[in-house]
Structures are given as structure tokens and as C-alpha cells.
N, CA, C and O atoms as a GROMACS GRO file, in nm:
protein
  596
    1MET      N    1 -20.494  -3.672  18.730
    1MET     CA    2 -20.623  -3.645  18.789
    1MET      C    3 -20.612  -3.654  18.941
    1MET      O    4 -20.554  -3.750  18.992
    2ASN      N    5 -20.664  -3.558  19.011
    2ASN     CA    6 -20.656  -3.556  19.154
    2ASN      C    7 -20.765  -3.644  19.213
    2ASN      O    8 -20.882  -3.630  19.177
    3SER      N    9 -20.727  -3.735  19.304
    3SER     CA   10 -20.824  -3.826  19.362
    3SER      C   11 -20.892  -3.768  19.486
    3SER      O   12 -20.992  -3.822  19.533
    4LYS      N   13 -20.838  -3.658  19.540
    4LYS     CA   14 -20.898  -3.597  19.657
    4LYS      C   15 -21.021  -3.515  19.614
    4LYS      O   16 -21.018  -3.451  19.509
    5PRO      N   17 -21.127  -3.516  19.693
    5PRO     CA   18 -21.244  -3.434  19.661
    5PRO      C   19 -21.205  -3.286  19.660
    5PRO      O   20 -21.130  -3.240  19.746
    6CYS      N   21 -21.256  -3.213  19.563
    6CYS     CA   22 -21.228  -3.069  19.552
    6CYS      C   23 -21.336  -2.990  19.624
    6CYS      O   24 -21.455  -3.006  19.598
    7VAL      N   25 -21.293  -2.903  19.716
    7VAL     CA   26 -21.382  -2.811  19.784
    7VAL      C   27 -21.346  -2.671  19.738
    7VAL      O   28 -21.232  -2.626  19.756
    8LEU      N   29 -21.443  -2.602  19.678
    8LEU     CA   30 -21.423  -2.468  19.628
    8LEU      C   31 -21.495  -2.369  19.719
    8LEU      O   32 -21.615  -2.380  19.741
    9ILE      N   33 -21.420  -2.274  19.772
    9ILE     CA   34 -21.477  -2.173  19.862
    9ILE      C   35 -21.492  -2.044  19.782
    9ILE      O   36 -21.396  -1.991  19.725
   10LEU      N   37 -21.616  -1.994  19.778
   10LEU     CA   38 -21.647  -1.878  19.696
   10LEU      C   39 -21.689  -1.757  19.778
   10LEU      O   40 -21.756  -1.768  19.881
   11CYS      N   41 -21.648  -1.642  19.729
   11CYS     CA   42 -21.688  -1.514  19.783
   11CYS      C   43 -21.692  -1.418  19.664
   11CYS      O   44 -21.641  -1.451  19.557
   12THR      N   45 -21.750  -1.304  19.680
   12THR     CA   46 -21.758  -1.212  19.568
   12THR      C   47 -21.619  -1.168  19.521
   12THR      O   48 -21.584  -1.188  19.405
   13GLY      N   49 -21.540  -1.108  19.610
   13GLY     CA   50 -21.413  -1.050  19.571
   13GLY      C   51 -21.294  -1.143  19.577
   13GLY      O   52 -21.190  -1.112  19.518
   14ASN      N   53 -21.305  -1.255  19.645
   14ASN     CA   54 -21.192  -1.346  19.662
   14ASN      C   55 -21.066  -1.273  19.710
   14ASN      O   56 -20.956  -1.292  19.657
   15SER      N   57 -21.086  -1.188  19.813
   15SER     CA   58 -20.971  -1.116  19.866
   15SER      C   59 -20.951  -1.139  20.017
   15SER      O   60 -20.840  -1.124  20.068
   16CYS      N   61 -21.057  -1.175  20.089
   16CYS     CA   62 -21.045  -1.191  20.234
   16CYS      C   63 -21.101  -1.323  20.285
   16CYS      O   64 -21.028  -1.418  20.312
   17ARG      N   65 -21.235  -1.326  20.298
   17ARG     CA   66 -21.303  -1.440  20.364
   17ARG      C   67 -21.274  -1.572  20.298
   17ARG      O   68 -21.245  -1.670  20.367
   18SER      N   69 -21.282  -1.579  20.166
   18SER     CA   70 -21.261  -1.707  20.098
   18SER      C   71 -21.118  -1.754  20.114
   18SER      O   72 -21.094  -1.874  20.126
   19HIS      N   73 -21.021  -1.660  20.114
   19HIS     CA   74 -20.881  -1.702  20.132
   19HIS      C   75 -20.856  -1.747  20.277
   19HIS      O   76 -20.782  -1.842  20.302
   20MET      N   77 -20.918  -1.677  20.372
   20MET     CA   78 -20.902  -1.721  20.510
   20MET      C   79 -20.963  -1.860  20.528
   20MET      O   80 -20.902  -1.946  20.592
   21ALA      N   81 -21.082  -1.882  20.472
   21ALA     CA   82 -21.146  -2.014  20.482
   21ALA      C   83 -21.063  -2.121  20.412
   21ALA      O   84 -21.049  -2.233  20.463
   22GLU      N   85 -21.008  -2.088  20.295
   22GLU     CA   86 -20.925  -2.183  20.221
   22GLU      C   87 -20.804  -2.222  20.305
   22GLU      O   88 -20.774  -2.341  20.321
   23GLY      N   89 -20.734  -2.124  20.360
   23GLY     CA   90 -20.614  -2.154  20.439
   23GLY      C   91 -20.648  -2.237  20.562
   23GLY      O   92 -20.577  -2.333  20.594
   24ILE      N   93 -20.755  -2.201  20.630
   24ILE     CA   94 -20.794  -2.275  20.751
   24ILE      C   95 -20.837  -2.417  20.718
   24ILE      O   96 -20.802  -2.510  20.790
   25LEU      N   97 -20.914  -2.433  20.608
   25LEU     CA   98 -20.958  -2.569  20.571
   25LEU      C   99 -20.840  -2.654  20.526
   25LEU      O  100 -20.834  -2.772  20.560
   26ARG      N  101 -20.748  -2.597  20.451
   26ARG     CA  102 -20.629  -2.673  20.413
   26ARG      C  103 -20.554  -2.722  20.536
   26ARG      O  104 -20.512  -2.838  20.542
   27ALA      N  105 -20.536  -2.633  20.634
   27ALA     CA  106 -20.464  -2.671  20.757
   27ALA      C  107 -20.541  -2.776  20.834
   27ALA      O  108 -20.480  -2.870  20.888
   28ALA      N  109 -20.673  -2.763  20.842
   28ALA     CA  110 -20.755  -2.855  20.922
   28ALA      C  111 -20.776  -2.989  20.852
   28ALA      O  112 -20.783  -3.091  20.920
   29ALA      N  113 -20.785  -2.990  20.720
   29ALA     CA  114 -20.814  -3.115  20.647
   29ALA      C  115 -20.689  -3.191  20.608
   29ALA      O  116 -20.696  -3.309  20.574
   30GLY      N  117 -20.575  -3.126  20.611
   30GLY     CA  118 -20.452  -3.194  20.571
   30GLY      C  119 -20.459  -3.240  20.426
   30GLY      O  120 -20.499  -3.163  20.338
   31ASP      N  121 -20.422  -3.362  20.401
   31ASP     CA  122 -20.420  -3.418  20.265
   31ASP      C  123 -20.554  -3.477  20.221
   31ASP      O  124 -20.565  -3.535  20.113
   32MET      N  125 -20.656  -3.461  20.303
   32MET     CA  126 -20.784  -3.524  20.274
   32MET      C  127 -20.860  -3.456  20.161
   32MET      O  128 -20.934  -3.522  20.088
   33LEU      N  129 -20.843  -3.324  20.145
   33LEU     CA  130 -20.920  -3.249  20.046
   33LEU      C  131 -20.830  -3.162  19.960
   33LEU      O  132 -20.722  -3.120  20.003
   34ASP      N  133 -20.876  -3.135  19.838
   34ASP     CA  134 -20.812  -3.038  19.750
   34ASP      C  135 -20.894  -2.910  19.770
   34ASP      O  136 -21.009  -2.904  19.726
   35VAL      N  137 -20.838  -2.808  19.834
   35VAL     CA  138 -20.913  -2.688  19.870
   35VAL      C  139 -20.868  -2.572  19.784
   35VAL      O  140 -20.748  -2.546  19.771
   36CYS      N  141 -20.965  -2.500  19.725
   36CYS     CA  142 -20.938  -2.383  19.643
   36CYS      C  143 -21.037  -2.274  19.678
   36CYS      O  144 -21.138  -2.298  19.744
   37SER      N  145 -21.007  -2.152  19.632
   37SER     CA  146 -21.105  -2.044  19.652
   37SER      C  147 -21.109  -1.959  19.525
   37SER      O  148 -21.014  -1.956  19.446
   38ALA      N  149 -21.220  -1.890  19.508
   38ALA     CA  150 -21.238  -1.804  19.392
   38ALA      C  151 -21.348  -1.703  19.421
   38ALA      O  152 -21.411  -1.707  19.527
   39GLY      N  153 -21.370  -1.611  19.326
   39GLY     CA  154 -21.473  -1.511  19.344
   39GLY      C  155 -21.555  -1.489  19.220
   39GLY      O  156 -21.511  -1.518  19.109
   40SER      N  157 -21.676  -1.436  19.239
   40SER     CA  158 -21.759  -1.403  19.123
   40SER      C  159 -21.716  -1.272  19.058
   40SER      O  160 -21.741  -1.250  18.939
   41GLN      N  161 -21.652  -1.185  19.136
   41GLN     CA  162 -21.595  -1.060  19.086
   41GLN      C  163 -21.463  -1.040  19.156
   41GLN      O  164 -21.454  -0.954  19.245
   42PRO      N  165 -21.357  -1.116  19.120
   42PRO     CA  166 -21.234  -1.113  19.196
   42PRO      C  167 -21.169  -0.976  19.203
   42PRO      O  168 -21.164  -0.902  19.105
   43ALA      N  169 -21.120  -0.944  19.321
   43ALA     CA  170 -21.059  -0.813  19.346
   43ALA      C  171 -20.922  -0.800  19.281
   43ALA      O  172 -20.874  -0.689  19.258
   44GLY      N  173 -20.858  -0.913  19.252
   44GLY     CA  174 -20.726  -0.911  19.190
   44GLY      C  175 -20.611  -0.913  19.289
   44GLY      O  176 -20.495  -0.905  19.249
   45TYR      N  177 -20.642  -0.923  19.417
   45TYR     CA  178 -20.537  -0.927  19.521
   45TYR      C  179 -20.593  -0.999  19.644
   45TYR      O  180 -20.714  -1.014  19.658
   46VAL      N  181 -20.502  -1.041  19.731
   46VAL     CA  182 -20.543  -1.094  19.861
   46VAL      C  183 -20.512  -0.986  19.963
   46VAL      O  184 -20.400  -0.934  19.969
   47HIS      N  185 -20.610  -0.951  20.043
   47HIS     CA  186 -20.598  -0.841  20.137
   47HIS      C  187 -20.484  -0.865  20.237
   47HIS      O  188 -20.479  -0.970  20.300
   48PRO      N  189 -20.394  -0.770  20.251
   48PRO     CA  190 -20.279  -0.786  20.344
   48PRO      C  191 -20.323  -0.815  20.487
   48PRO      O  192 -20.254  -0.887  20.559
   49GLN      N  193 -20.437  -0.761  20.531
   49GLN     CA  194 -20.484  -0.789  20.668
   49GLN      C  195 -20.530  -0.933  20.680
   49GLN      O  196 -20.516  -0.991  20.788
   50ALA      N  197 -20.583  -0.993  20.574
   50ALA     CA  198 -20.621  -1.134  20.579
   50ALA      C  199 -20.497  -1.220  20.592
   50ALA      O  200 -20.494  -1.317  20.668
   51ILE      N  201 -20.394  -1.184  20.516
   51ILE     CA  202 -20.266  -1.257  20.525
   51ILE      C  203 -20.210  -1.247  20.666
   51ILE      O  204 -20.165  -1.346  20.723
   52ALA      N  205 -20.213  -1.126  20.724
   52ALA     CA  206 -20.159  -1.103  20.860
   52ALA      C  207 -20.240  -1.180  20.964
   52ALA      O  208 -20.183  -1.241  21.054
   53ALA      N  209 -20.374  -1.177  20.951
   53ALA     CA  210 -20.459  -1.244  21.049
   53ALA      C  211 -20.433  -1.395  21.051
   53ALA      O  212 -20.432  -1.456  21.158
   54LEU      N  213 -20.412  -1.455  20.935
   54LEU     CA  214 -20.383  -1.598  20.932
   54LEU      C  215 -20.241  -1.628  20.977
   54LEU      O  216 -20.217  -1.730  21.041
   55ALA      N  217 -20.148  -1.541  20.946
   55ALA     CA  218 -20.009  -1.562  20.991
   55ALA      C  219 -20.005  -1.569  21.144
   55ALA      O  220 -19.925  -1.643  21.201
   56GLU      N  221 -20.093  -1.491  21.210
   56GLU     CA  222 -20.097  -1.494  21.357
   56GLU      C  223 -20.134  -1.631  21.414
   56GLU      O  224 -20.102  -1.663  21.528
   57ILE      N  225 -20.203  -1.711  21.334
   57ILE     CA  226 -20.240  -1.847  21.380
   57ILE      C  227 -20.160  -1.956  21.310
   57ILE      O  228 -20.196  -2.073  21.312
   58GLY      N  229 -20.050  -1.914  21.245
   58GLY     CA  230 -19.958  -2.009  21.186
   58GLY      C  231 -19.996  -2.059  21.048
   58GLY      O  232 -19.949  -2.164  21.006
   59ILE      N  233 -20.082  -1.986  20.976
   59ILE     CA  234 -20.123  -2.030  20.843
   59ILE      C  235 -20.076  -1.925  20.742
   59ILE      O  236 -20.108  -1.807  20.755
   60ASP      N  237 -20.000  -1.970  20.642
   60ASP     CA  238 -19.943  -1.879  20.542
   60ASP      C  239 -20.028  -1.880  20.414
   60ASP      O  240 -20.032  -1.980  20.342
   61ILE      N  241 -20.094  -1.768  20.386
   61ILE     CA  242 -20.168  -1.757  20.261
   61ILE      C  243 -20.105  -1.647  20.171
   61ILE      O  244 -20.169  -1.597  20.079
   62SER      N  245 -19.980  -1.612  20.199
   62SER     CA  246 -19.915  -1.502  20.128
   62SER      C  247 -19.895  -1.531  19.979
   62SER      O  248 -19.878  -1.439  19.900
   63SER      N  249 -19.898  -1.659  19.940
   63SER     CA  250 -19.880  -1.693  19.797
   63SER      C  251 -20.014  -1.711  19.724
   63SER      O  252 -20.014  -1.740  19.605
   64HIS      N  253 -20.126  -1.694  19.794
   64HIS     CA  254 -20.258  -1.707  19.730
   64HIS      C  255 -20.278  -1.595  19.629
   64HIS      O  256 -20.223  -1.486  19.643
   65THR      N  257 -20.357  -1.624  19.527
   65THR     CA  258 -20.394  -1.522  19.429
   65THR      C  259 -20.546  -1.520  19.415
   65THR      O  260 -20.614  -1.619  19.440
   66SER      N  261 -20.597  -1.405  19.374
   66SER     CA  262 -20.740  -1.386  19.354
   66SER      C  263 -20.777  -1.446  19.218
   66SER      O  264 -20.716  -1.412  19.116
   67LYS      N  265 -20.879  -1.534  19.217
   67LYS     CA  266 -20.918  -1.606  19.094
   67LYS      C  267 -21.067  -1.591  19.069
   67LYS      O  268 -21.145  -1.568  19.162
   68HIS      N  269 -21.106  -1.604  18.944
   68HIS     CA  270 -21.248  -1.602  18.906
   68HIS      C  271 -21.303  -1.743  18.915
   68HIS      O  272 -21.234  -1.839  18.882
   69MET      N  273 -21.429  -1.755  18.962
   69MET     CA  274 -21.489  -1.889  18.979
   69MET      C  275 -21.500  -1.963  18.846
   69MET      O  276 -21.505  -2.086  18.847
   70ASN      N  277 -21.505  -1.894  18.735
   70ASN     CA  278 -21.515  -1.961  18.605
   70ASN      C  279 -21.393  -2.047  18.574
   70ASN      O  280 -21.400  -2.138  18.491
   71GLU      N  281 -21.281  -2.019  18.640
   71GLU     CA  282 -21.159  -2.101  18.622
   71GLU      C  283 -21.182  -2.245  18.669
   71GLU      O  284 -21.103  -2.334  18.635
   72PHE      N  285 -21.286  -2.268  18.745
   72PHE     CA  286 -21.311  -2.401  18.802
   72PHE      C  287 -21.426  -2.475  18.737
   72PHE      O  288 -21.460  -2.586  18.778
   73LEU      N  289 -21.487  -2.414  18.634
   73LEU     CA  290 -21.602  -2.478  18.570
   73LEU      C  291 -21.568  -2.610  18.501
   73LEU      O  292 -21.656  -2.694  18.482
   74ASP      N  293 -21.441  -2.630  18.463
   74ASP     CA  294 -21.401  -2.754  18.398
   74ASP      C  295 -21.344  -2.856  18.497
   74ASP      O  296 -21.293  -2.960  18.455
   75ARG      N  297 -21.351  -2.827  18.626
   75ARG     CA  298 -21.299  -2.917  18.729
   75ARG      C  299 -21.411  -2.992  18.797
   75ARG      O  300 -21.524  -2.943  18.802
   76GLN      N  301 -21.382  -3.109  18.848
   76GLN     CA  302 -21.477  -3.184  18.929
   76GLN      C  303 -21.478  -3.126  19.069
   76GLN      O  304 -21.393  -3.159  19.151
   77VAL      N  305 -21.573  -3.040  19.096
   77VAL     CA  306 -21.586  -2.977  19.227
   77VAL      C  307 -21.692  -3.054  19.306
   77VAL      O  308 -21.809  -3.056  19.268
   78GLU      N  309 -21.650  -3.116  19.416
   78GLU     CA  310 -21.743  -3.197  19.496
   78GLU      C  311 -21.829  -3.110  19.585
   78GLU      O  312 -21.948  -3.135  19.601
   79THR      N  313 -21.768  -3.007  19.643
   79THR     CA  314 -21.839  -2.923  19.738
   79THR      C  315 -21.808  -2.777  19.711
   79THR      O  316 -21.693  -2.739  19.688
   80VAL      N  317 -21.914  -2.694  19.713
   80VAL     CA  318 -21.899  -2.550  19.704
   80VAL      C  319 -21.943  -2.492  19.837
   80VAL      O  320 -22.051  -2.522  19.887
   81ILE      N  321 -21.856  -2.407  19.894
   81ILE     CA  322 -21.890  -2.335  20.017
   81ILE      C  323 -21.888  -2.187  19.983
   81ILE      O  324 -21.785  -2.134  19.941
   82THR      N  325 -22.002  -2.120  20.001
   82THR     CA  326 -22.004  -1.976  19.981
   82THR      C  327 -21.996  -1.908  20.117
   82THR      O  328 -22.062  -1.950  20.212
   83VAL      N  329 -21.914  -1.803  20.124
   83VAL     CA  330 -21.890  -1.737  20.252
   83VAL      C  331 -21.941  -1.593  20.254
   83VAL      O  332 -21.912  -1.517  20.347
   84CYS      N  333 -22.018  -1.554  20.151
   84CYS     CA  334 -22.085  -1.425  20.150
   84CYS      C  335 -22.212  -1.436  20.068
   84CYS      O  336 -22.221  -1.521  19.980
   85GLY      N  337 -22.310  -1.351  20.094
   85GLY     CA  338 -22.440  -1.360  20.030
   85GLY      C  339 -22.436  -1.350  19.879
   85GLY      O  340 -22.503  -1.426  19.810
   86ASN      N  341 -22.357  -1.256  19.827
   86ASN     CA  342 -22.354  -1.236  19.682
   86ASN      C  343 -22.301  -1.357  19.607
   86ASN      O  344 -22.350  -1.390  19.500
   87ALA      N  345 -22.201  -1.423  19.664
   87ALA     CA  346 -22.143  -1.540  19.597
   87ALA      C  347 -22.245  -1.652  19.589
   87ALA      O  348 -22.248  -1.725  19.490
   88ASP      N  349 -22.327  -1.669  19.690
   88ASP     CA  350 -22.428  -1.773  19.690
   88ASP      C  351 -22.527  -1.750  19.576
   88ASP      O  352 -22.569  -1.845  19.510
   89GLN      N  353 -22.563  -1.626  19.554
   89GLN     CA  354 -22.660  -1.592  19.447
   89GLN      C  355 -22.596  -1.607  19.309
   89GLN      O  356 -22.665  -1.643  19.214
   90ALA      N  357 -22.466  -1.580  19.296
   90ALA     CA  358 -22.399  -1.582  19.166
   90ALA      C  359 -22.341  -1.718  19.132
   90ALA      O  360 -22.293  -1.739  19.021
   91CYS      N  361 -22.343  -1.811  19.225
   91CYS     CA  362 -22.272  -1.937  19.210
   91CYS      C  363 -22.341  -2.030  19.111
   91CYS      O  364 -22.458  -2.064  19.129
   92PRO      N  365 -22.269  -2.072  19.007
   92PRO     CA  366 -22.324  -2.170  18.916
   92PRO      C  367 -22.313  -2.311  18.975
   92PRO      O  368 -22.246  -2.331  19.076
   93MET      N  369 -22.376  -2.406  18.912
   93MET     CA  370 -22.354  -2.545  18.950
   93MET      C  371 -22.226  -2.588  18.879
   93MET      O  372 -22.204  -2.554  18.763
   94PHE      N  373 -22.142  -2.662  18.949
   94PHE     CA  374 -22.017  -2.709  18.892
   94PHE      C  375 -22.032  -2.855  18.854
   94PHE      O  376 -22.106  -2.928  18.920
   95PRO      N  377 -21.963  -2.899  18.748
   95PRO     CA  378 -21.971  -3.040  18.707
   95PRO      C  379 -21.933  -3.130  18.824
   95PRO      O  380 -21.828  -3.112  18.886
   96GLY      N  381 -22.017  -3.227  18.853
   96GLY     CA  382 -21.988  -3.323  18.959
   96GLY      C  383 -22.018  -3.273  19.099
   96GLY      O  384 -22.000  -3.347  19.196
   97GLN      N  385 -22.065  -3.150  19.111
   97GLN     CA  386 -22.091  -3.093  19.242
   97GLN      C  387 -22.198  -3.174  19.316
   97GLN      O  388 -22.307  -3.197  19.263
   98VAL      N  389 -22.166  -3.216  19.436
   98VAL     CA  390 -22.256  -3.295  19.517
   98VAL      C  391 -22.313  -3.213  19.633
   98VAL      O  392 -22.431  -3.225  19.665
   99ASN      N  393 -22.228  -3.130  19.695
   99ASN     CA  394 -22.266  -3.057  19.816
   99ASN      C  395 -22.252  -2.907  19.797
   99ASN      O  396 -22.168  -2.859  19.721
  100ARG      N  397 -22.336  -2.836  19.868
  100ARG     CA  398 -22.328  -2.690  19.866
  100ARG      C  399 -22.362  -2.641  20.007
  100ARG      O  400 -22.464  -2.679  20.065
  101HIS      N  401 -22.275  -2.555  20.060
  101HIS     CA  402 -22.297  -2.496  20.193
  101HIS      C  403 -22.287  -2.345  20.178
  101HIS      O  404 -22.206  -2.294  20.101
  102HIS      N  405 -22.371  -2.276  20.254
  102HIS     CA  406 -22.367  -2.130  20.254
  102HIS      C  407 -22.348  -2.082  20.396
  102HIS      O  408 -22.439  -2.093  20.479
  103TRP      N  409 -22.230  -2.030  20.425
  103TRP     CA  410 -22.196  -1.980  20.557
  103TRP      C  411 -22.149  -1.835  20.542
  103TRP      O  412 -22.029  -1.811  20.528
  104PRO      N  413 -22.242  -1.739  20.546
  104PRO     CA  414 -22.202  -1.598  20.527
  104PRO      C  415 -22.129  -1.542  20.649
  104PRO      O  416 -22.170  -1.563  20.764
  105PHE      N  417 -22.022  -1.470  20.624
  105PHE     CA  418 -21.946  -1.402  20.727
  105PHE      C  419 -21.937  -1.254  20.691
  105PHE      O  420 -21.941  -1.217  20.574
  106ASP      N  421 -21.925  -1.169  20.793
  106ASP     CA  422 -21.906  -1.026  20.769
  106ASP      C  423 -21.778  -1.006  20.687
  106ASP      O  424 -21.683  -1.084  20.698
  107ASP      N  425 -21.777  -0.900  20.604
  107ASP     CA  426 -21.660  -0.870  20.522
  107ASP      C  427 -21.567  -0.776  20.600
  107ASP      O  428 -21.600  -0.658  20.618
  108PRO      N  429 -21.453  -0.825  20.646
  108PRO     CA  430 -21.365  -0.739  20.723
  108PRO      C  431 -21.300  -0.630  20.638
  108PRO      O  432 -21.247  -0.532  20.692
  109ALA      N  433 -21.303  -0.644  20.506
  109ALA     CA  434 -21.245  -0.542  20.418
  109ALA      C  435 -21.320  -0.410  20.431
  109ALA      O  436 -21.267  -0.305  20.395
  110HIS      N  437 -21.444  -0.415  20.482
  110HIS     CA  438 -21.523  -0.293  20.498
  110HIS      C  439 -21.507  -0.232  20.637
  110HIS      O  440 -21.573  -0.133  20.670
  111ALA      N  441 -21.420  -0.289  20.718
  111ALA     CA  442 -21.398  -0.237  20.852
  111ALA      C  443 -21.340  -0.096  20.847
  111ALA      O  444 -21.258  -0.064  20.760
  112THR      N  445 -21.383  -0.014  20.940
  112THR     CA  446 -21.330   0.123  20.950
  112THR      C  447 -21.276   0.145  21.091
  112THR      O  448 -21.304   0.068  21.183
  113GLY      N  449 -21.198   0.251  21.106
  113GLY     CA  450 -21.144   0.284  21.235
  113GLY      C  451 -20.991   0.290  21.228
  113GLY      O  452 -20.932   0.307  21.122
  114THR      N  453 -20.932   0.274  21.344
  114THR     CA  454 -20.785   0.276  21.352
  114THR      C  455 -20.731   0.145  21.296
  114THR      O  456 -20.806   0.050  21.275
  115GLU      N  457 -20.600   0.142  21.274
  115GLU     CA  458 -20.538   0.017  21.229
  115GLU      C  459 -20.563  -0.094  21.327
  115GLU      O  460 -20.586  -0.209  21.287
  116THR      N  461 -20.559  -0.063  21.455
  116THR     CA  462 -20.586  -0.163  21.559
  116THR      C  463 -20.728  -0.217  21.552
  116THR      O  464 -20.751  -0.337  21.566
  117GLU      N  465 -20.824  -0.126  21.530
  117GLU     CA  466 -20.966  -0.167  21.521
  117GLU      C  467 -20.992  -0.250  21.396
  117GLU      O  468 -21.068  -0.347  21.399
  118ILE      N  469 -20.928  -0.213  21.286
  118ILE     CA  470 -20.943  -0.291  21.161
  118ILE      C  471 -20.882  -0.429  21.178
  118ILE      O  472 -20.943  -0.528  21.139
  119ALA      N  473 -20.764  -0.438  21.236
  119ALA     CA  474 -20.698  -0.567  21.261
  119ALA      C  475 -20.786  -0.654  21.352
  119ALA      O  476 -20.796  -0.775  21.332
  120ALA      N  477 -20.850  -0.592  21.452
  120ALA     CA  478 -20.938  -0.666  21.542
  120ALA      C  479 -21.057  -0.723  21.467
  120ALA      O  480 -21.100  -0.834  21.497
  121GLU      N  481 -21.110  -0.650  21.370
  121GLU     CA  482 -21.223  -0.700  21.290
  121GLU      C  483 -21.179  -0.818  21.204
  121GLU      O  484 -21.252  -0.916  21.192
  122PHE      N  485 -21.062  -0.811  21.145
  122PHE     CA  486 -21.011  -0.925  21.066
  122PHE      C  487 -20.993  -1.046  21.158
  122PHE      O  488 -21.025  -1.158  21.119
  123ARG      N  489 -20.943  -1.025  21.279
  123ARG     CA  490 -20.927  -1.139  21.373
  123ARG      C  491 -21.062  -1.197  21.412
  123ARG      O  492 -21.077  -1.319  21.419
  124ARG      N  493 -21.161  -1.111  21.437
  124ARG     CA  494 -21.294  -1.159  21.475
  124ARG      C  495 -21.353  -1.245  21.365
  124ARG      O  496 -21.404  -1.354  21.392
  125VAL      N  497 -21.348  -1.198  21.241
  125VAL     CA  498 -21.401  -1.275  21.128
  125VAL      C  499 -21.320  -1.402  21.109
  125VAL      O  500 -21.377  -1.509  21.085
  126ARG      N  501 -21.188  -1.393  21.119
  126ARG     CA  502 -21.102  -1.512  21.110
  126ARG      C  503 -21.143  -1.617  21.209
  126ARG      O  504 -21.153  -1.735  21.175
  127ASP      N  505 -21.168  -1.576  21.333
  127ASP     CA  506 -21.204  -1.672  21.438
  127ASP      C  507 -21.341  -1.734  21.413
  127ASP      O  508 -21.361  -1.852  21.441
  128GLU      N  509 -21.436  -1.656  21.360
  128GLU     CA  510 -21.567  -1.712  21.322
  128GLU      C  511 -21.550  -1.815  21.211
  128GLU      O  512 -21.605  -1.925  21.218
  129ILE      N  513 -21.474  -1.779  21.111
  129ILE     CA  514 -21.449  -1.871  21.000
  129ILE      C  515 -21.381  -1.998  21.053
  129ILE      O  516 -21.418  -2.109  21.014
  130ARG      N  517 -21.284  -1.980  21.139
  130ARG     CA  518 -21.211  -2.095  21.192
  130ARG      C  519 -21.304  -2.191  21.266
  130ARG      O  520 -21.292  -2.312  21.249
  131ARG      N  521 -21.395  -2.140  21.349
  131ARG     CA  522 -21.488  -2.226  21.422
  131ARG      C  523 -21.572  -2.310  21.326
  131ARG      O  524 -21.586  -2.431  21.345
  132VAL      N  525 -21.626  -2.248  21.225
  132VAL     CA  526 -21.714  -2.318  21.130
  132VAL      C  527 -21.634  -2.416  21.044
  132VAL      O  528 -21.674  -2.532  21.028
  133ILE      N  529 -21.524  -2.371  20.990
  133ILE     CA  530 -21.444  -2.454  20.899
  133ILE      C  531 -21.380  -2.571  20.972
  133ILE      O  532 -21.375  -2.681  20.918
  134GLN      N  533 -21.333  -2.550  21.092
  134GLN     CA  534 -21.275  -2.664  21.167
  134GLN      C  535 -21.381  -2.766  21.203
  134GLN      O  536 -21.352  -2.886  21.203
  135ALA      N  537 -21.501  -2.722  21.234
  135ALA     CA  538 -21.611  -2.817  21.258
  135ALA      C  539 -21.645  -2.895  21.131
  135ALA      O  540 -21.669  -3.016  21.136
  136TYR      N  541 -21.646  -2.825  21.019
  136TYR     CA  542 -21.670  -2.892  20.890
  136TYR      C  543 -21.561  -2.997  20.862
  136TYR      O  544 -21.592  -3.110  20.824
  137ALA      N  545 -21.437  -2.960  20.880
  137ALA     CA  546 -21.325  -3.053  20.858
  137ALA      C  547 -21.335  -3.173  20.950
  137ALA      O  548 -21.308  -3.286  20.908
  138ALA      N  549 -21.373  -3.152  21.075
  138ALA     CA  550 -21.388  -3.264  21.168
  138ALA      C  551 -21.498  -3.358  21.122
  138ALA      O  552 -21.485  -3.480  21.132
  139GLY      N  553 -21.607  -3.301  21.072
  139GLY     CA  554 -21.714  -3.384  21.017
  139GLY      C  555 -21.670  -3.464  20.897
  139GLY      O  556 -21.706  -3.581  20.882
  140ARG      N  557 -21.590  -3.403  20.811
  140ARG     CA  558 -21.537  -3.474  20.694
  140ARG      C  559 -21.445  -3.588  20.738
  140ARG      O  560 -21.450  -3.697  20.681
  141ARG      N  561 -21.361  -3.563  20.838
  141ARG     CA  562 -21.272  -3.668  20.889
  141ARG      C  563 -21.352  -3.784  20.946
  141ARG      O  564 -21.319  -3.900  20.923
  142ASP      N  565 -21.459  -3.752  21.024
  142ASP     CA  566 -21.542  -3.855  21.082
  142ASP      C  567 -21.610  -3.936  20.972
  142ASP      O  568 -21.618  -4.059  20.980
  143GLN      N  569 -21.659  -3.867  20.870
  143GLN     CA  570 -21.725  -3.933  20.757
  143GLN      C  571 -21.627  -4.027  20.685
  143GLN      O  572 -21.661  -4.140  20.652
  144ALA      N  573 -21.504  -3.978  20.662
  144ALA     CA  574 -21.404  -4.061  20.597
  144ALA      C  575 -21.367  -4.182  20.680
  144ALA      O  576 -21.344  -4.289  20.625
  145ALA      N  577 -21.360  -4.166  20.811
  145ALA     CA  578 -21.325  -4.277  20.900
  145ALA      C  579 -21.434  -4.385  20.895
  145ALA      O  580 -21.402  -4.504  20.900
  146LYS      N  581 -21.559  -4.345  20.885
  146LYS     CA  582 -21.669  -4.442  20.877
  146LYS      C  583 -21.661  -4.523  20.748
  146LYS      O  584 -21.688  -4.643  20.746
  147ILE      N  585 -21.623  -4.456  20.640
  147ILE     CA  586 -21.614  -4.523  20.511
  147ILE      C  587 -21.500  -4.625  20.512
  147ILE      O  588 -21.512  -4.734  20.455
  148ILE      N  589 -21.389  -4.588  20.577
  148ILE     CA  590 -21.271  -4.676  20.581
  148ILE      C  591 -21.298  -4.798  20.669
  148ILE      O  592 -21.258  -4.909  20.636
  149SER      N  593 -21.368  -4.777  20.782
  149SER     CA  594 -21.386  -4.889  20.876
  149SER      C  595 -21.502  -4.979  20.842
  149SER      O  596 -21.527  -5.076  20.913
   0.00000   0.00000   0.00000
């Protein structure tokens, strides 16, 4: 049994935003949290541009897989973070769930234009996710430090 609190990041397709948020939160939280991601209608793949955008900031999500949120219904999920509107509406309550956050981000998978313009959109969304998720991780670290002291 894992003693770290489980944070599940949900999005509809589980191909871009949720994987970027998962990778960023894992990097920011270290060993403090068990971080996973899933989707209400998983795409079945992780978008190559999401992998590339995170690789640019030193985070490797190339081994991530697209998963359905129902795979987590039998787990003790402490916190659910939805990163798109549809996932928030489709999200069930998970056993043991204490916290729920909804931080919608634009879907870079819908970006159009040249390869350069599409990559720029993935970077923009990545940077927005990073600001929010790093602030969340800092708050969790502060909260944990108060409990310890």
C-alpha cells in the first residue's frame, strides 16, 4: 500500500494537458505525492508535441500511457485535479477523495498553423500549467512542513 497521497490529474483525452501536468507535478513534488493522470475518453496515446514540450524543460514523459479514469476507482485518490472543462463534468467521486481542483487550460492538440506555431502553442500551455502546478506543489510542501513541525 502506498503511503503517499495520490493526486489524479484528469482531462478528457489524457493525451496532452493531463500528462504535462502529471510530469510537472511529479518533478515539483518529488517523493511527496503519488501522481497519476487519466481521461474520461482516453485518446490512446500521448501527444508527441506534449512529450517534446516537456523534454525542453527537462521532464521525460515519453513512457506515459493514456489511461481511463475508471482504472483509478479502486484506489485511494486524495486529490483530483481536472485540467479541462469536460473532465470536471464527467469526473466521479473517488474513494477517499478529499480535495478537488478545477484548473482548465486550453487544449494545444487543437492548435493549427505551421509546425513552429503549433509547438509555440504547446509551450504556452505547458508554461501556464507549470505556473499553476508548481504553485500547488509549493503549497503542498508548505502544508507538509507545518504538519511535521
